[in-house]
N, C-alpha and C positions, 0 to 999 in steps of 0.2 A: 504492499500498498504506501501510497505518497502520502506528505500529510505540510501543513504549513503550520506555522510558528507563531503566535499570535503575543503580544504584549508584556505578556499574565506570565507565559512562555510554557502556557497549553499548548499541545500538537490538539491539530485536527484530519484527522487521519480520512484519506478520503480512496475512490477507485475512480477512474477515470476510463471509459472503453468510448470506440467507436469516433468518425468524424465526419458528420451526420450538419447534416445547415440545422437543424432545431438543435435545443442544448436541456436536457431534461434532467432536473435538479429533483434528485429523491431521498427527504427528509423519515427517517425513518420515525419508529412510538417510542414509549420512558419504556428503560431497560434493555433497549433491542438495538440491535447493531447493522453494520451495510450488509451484517450475510443474511435482513429481512429480506431486499433487495436482487440481490441476486443471482435465484432465480428467472427471473425478467430483467435482467442488467445485460447478458449477456443480448438477448434476443434481440432485444430492442436495440442493443447498439449497431446492429444492420444495416438500419436507417438513420440513426439517429447519434448524437455525441451523448454518453448515459453517465450520469456523474453521482457517483451512492456516497455520504459517506457513515460518519459513526461521530457524533453530537460527542461533545467536550461531556467528560466525565463516564460516557458508555463506551462498550466497545472491548474494554479485560485488558484499556490501555495502563499503562502506568499516566496517571494527574499528579500535579503538588496538590497538597492538603489542602488550602487552599483556595483548590476553585472553587472561580465565579461560575455555579450552577443557576440565574436564573436566565428566562425569552429573554429578557434584554441583551445580553452575553450572545444568545446564541444567536439571536437575527442578525448582531453585530459581524462572528464568526462566518454566518449564508453570505453577508455583505462583501467581505474580506475575499473567501472563496471566490465570489464572478468576479475582483478586482483580480485576484491570483490568477479566473484562468482566460480573461480576456475577455470571460461571458457580455453582449450587449445587451438578449432578452431569452431571458429562460422562458422554458414551463415548472413552473414547481409540484412537486406530486408529494405531499404530506398528509402519513399516518398518526393520528393520533398528536403526541408533542408535535410532531412535523408538520399539522396543519394549525398547533400555538405558535408555531416555532414564524408559520409563511406571514399568520395572523398578526402576531409581533413586528413584522419583517416590515411589511407593508404599511404598520403605523409609523414606523419609526421612517423607512426609507424611500417610503411610496410604492408607484406601480410602472415607474418608465422602464426597470430592466426585466416585468413579466408581461413573458406574449400569453400565456395562459394558466391556471392553477387548474389541478386535481384530489380533494380536499377526500379524506378513505378517513369517515365513521369516529366524530371530533361534532363535541359542543364548545360552543364560546367562553360557555362557563361549566365547569364541573360541577361547583360546591351548587346547596338547593340553597333556599331561600321562600317566604311568606310568597317572594312576586317571581321567582323562576323552579323551575319545577324537570328540567332540560334538561339534569345537571347527570351525575351515573348515581344511577339504579332509579331515577326518578325519585332520587329522598335520599341525597346524601350531604348534610348540612354542616356547617365547623365542628357542630362539635364530633359529630361523628368522624369528621376530616383528623382530628383532633385524637381521638382515641386510634384512629385506626394509621397514625403518625406512630403512637409509640409503641403498637403490634411491630412495627416496623425495624420499628430501633431495640428489639427484643429480638426477635428473629425475620429477615429483610425476605428474605424465600419463599416460607411459606405462608406470610403475610403476601404477599404476592400473590401468591396461586391462591390464597384463598379470595382475593379478590376477585381473581377469574371467576374460581368455583362459584362463588354463592351472588353469580349474577342475573341477567333473566336468560342465558342460554342453558338449557336443562340437561343437554348432552354433558354441557363439560363439568356439571358436579356431580354427575355419575364417573367420569373419565377419573377426575376427584376422589370422587371416594375409592372408585377400581385402583386407583394409582398406578391408571394407564401407563401404557411405555412413553408420550407425549406427554403428562402429568412428569416421570420421570427426567424426563430431556429437558425440561423446562427448566424443572428443580436444580439440576446438572447445573445449569445452563449461568442462573443466577447467585450461586454461588459460591465464583468464580466473578462476580461484580463487584465492582466502587460501591457496596452497602452505603455507607456513609454520606456521597455526593449523590447517588441518585438520591437518597431521602430528602437533600438538601433540590433537587430537584422538582419534587414533586412538593414538598412545600413551598415551592413559590408558585410552580404552573395552576395548583389550586385558590392559586389567589386573584387571579387574573382574569379579569370579564371583556371580552373582543368583541361582545355584541353593537357593541357602537362602528368598529371598525369592519362590518359586513359590507350592513347598505352603501358605505364608500367602495366597494369594490365594482370594479369597472372592465374588469377583462372577464374575455372567457372563464367560466369553471363549471369543471365537472365535478360535480358532486356521488361519492360511492359510499353508501351505507350495505351492514348486513342485517338482514329480517330479523337475524334473531342473535343479534351485539348481547351481549355480557351488562353493557353499560348504558343504552341508549334507547330511548324507543322511538315509537313509528312517527309520533307528533312530533322531535326532532330536527329528526328527517326534513317537514315538512316546510319546522319554521325556519331552519338556515338556507332552503333553497326558496321560501319566497321573501328571507330580506337581502340574497342575495340577487338583485334583477338579473343580470345574465348566464343564469346556470342554466344546468339542465343535470335532476337525480334520476339515479337509475338506482333501485333495490336488491341488491343477489339475494336469491332464497333463497330461506337456510343460510344462511354465511352467518358467524359470528363477528367480533370486535374486529377480525381480519380476514376481510372478505375476497382482498384481491389472494387471499393465498385458499380458499375456498375454491373461488373461485377461477384461478392462474391464466387459464386460455383465454376464456372471456371480460378479465381484466387487458391482459396484452392487448386485443379485438376491442375493447370499449377503448384502450388511449390512444391507441395509432387514429385508431378512427377520430376519437376528436385533436390529437393537435396534425392530423393532413387535413383538418380544416383551418386550421390557423392560420 
């Protein structure tokens, strides 16, 4: 992997494949890494310039203990990566944390360098309150979050797995209870990650609210959600669609919070169709 070094000495690792006319920037979810997008990168790189990164604190790389894990800093990292690669205009594909990073980037840097957006299964505000019930689980208050953060500090990998298992995707709970091969692999992976930094990241992202950013988006936007997402209900999907003017909503049947992994070929087809029309 290549990397660039930020002023705080944090190394941002990334891969860059292909030499197509359009640049696709793939941003992974919380606790994930570049491997989330590798199954797509090689195929898409046949027609496009594809870039996938490990967001700061992610991917199991060595990081300074005081690494800044805020979305504001991640958006600045993204802007620096675009500069580093001399990208004038990009299609940004953001899943979960990647969607939040994109919205923060738009808040800070605008949309001049964006050709289009593909946002995958996320909410502009994770915590719920009396006026907002489209966050995690449809009911995840600040108090719920404080409890979850304490659990993360006690047993990081187990708490992340329980967050996934006890959501709204019933098969995930069944797989968790049976300690399926998939959950075993996730546990092994999570135990190798930098838990303090990822917890700091979670603490920051759960305090953000990008509902005001969505109506300002003026670039073509493809929204992809899982029909049976662990975290987000159908009402959220339509809310986001209604608040981004030039957007298209696709809901992948039976898919969870990672619809692109459930329907790999469909995702590649839909993304190629979207990018070709830009």
